[in-house]
N, C-alpha and C positions, 0 to 999 in steps of 0.2 A: 754623877761625881766621878771625877775624875783621881784614883789614885795611886799614887807610885812614886818614883825617884828618878834622877835626872840620872841617865847612865852617860859614861863617857864616849860612846857609840855615837853612830851619825846614821840619820837616814836621811834620804834624797828626796825630795821633789820633782815635779816632771820638768823642771829647770834646769837640774844638775845642781841645786844649791842645798849645801848640808844643812841640818839641823839636830838638837840632841834627841835623842832617843827617849820618850819618854816610857820607863819600863813599868806593865803592870798592866790590869785590864781597860781596853778602851771599849766604852759601848755607844751606840747611836739607837735609836727608834724611830721607828717611822710606822703613823697610823696610818690609814685609807681608809674613810666611811662611805658605805653603798648598800645595794645588797648583797648575800650571801652567795648567791647565784656567781655575780661577775667576781666578790672575792676570792672564790672557789676557784675560779680560771686561775685571777690572777698568781695566788698561790701556787696551783699547779705551774705553771708558766717558770716560776724561777726556781722550782724545788732542785732540779739538775744543774744550776749555778752555784758555785762555791757553796755547797752543802754542808762544810765545817764550819763556816762563816758567820752563819746569819741561825736564827731559829724564829719560824711564825706559827701562827696561828690563828683561826677566826672567832671571835667572840662578839656575841649577841649582845648589842648594848640598844634600849630603848625605840625598839621597833627599826633597828638596821644592823647593818654587820659592820665589826670594825676588824681590819686585815691589821695586825700587829706583826711588824717583822724589826726583831732585834740583831744587830748585828756586835759582832763581839771580836776584835784583835787585841793584839800586843802593841799596836804603835797608832797613832792619830792618821797617818796617811795610809794604814791597810783599812781601817775604818771608811776611809772616804774612795778608795780604790772600790772596796766591796759594794758601798753603798749606790757610786756611781752605777757600778754593774748593774744592779738591782733597779732600781730608777730608772735607768733606759731599756731595763727590759720589760718591766709595767707600763711605760711609757708607750712601748710599740706597741705589747697586747691591747693595751686600753683604748690606742687610737685604730687598732683594725678591729676590733669589737664595736668602736662605736662607726666605723666605716661599714658594718656589716649590719649594726641594727639591733644589735644584740643590746638585751637590757643592762 
């Protein structure tokens, strides 16, 4: 849920278009499901990246493990940027693990 108010400052997207900044907390959650071993490797790969902007945890659910990543910033563009970085990193690591034949 997005709570906040529109402030008269502007944020800028990658195309240089300004839009109102929504002040308050903006959160996005990513849930990946798979083996605990792979979840631990994926989480370890993103720990050094943007450490103040997200929280990650591994939760065991119904015989599988869920890697849950919550990104929290003060703007939609901040959440998008951070989530893009995290997804790119996770994708690269997962592709490498697949190429190496790791579970």
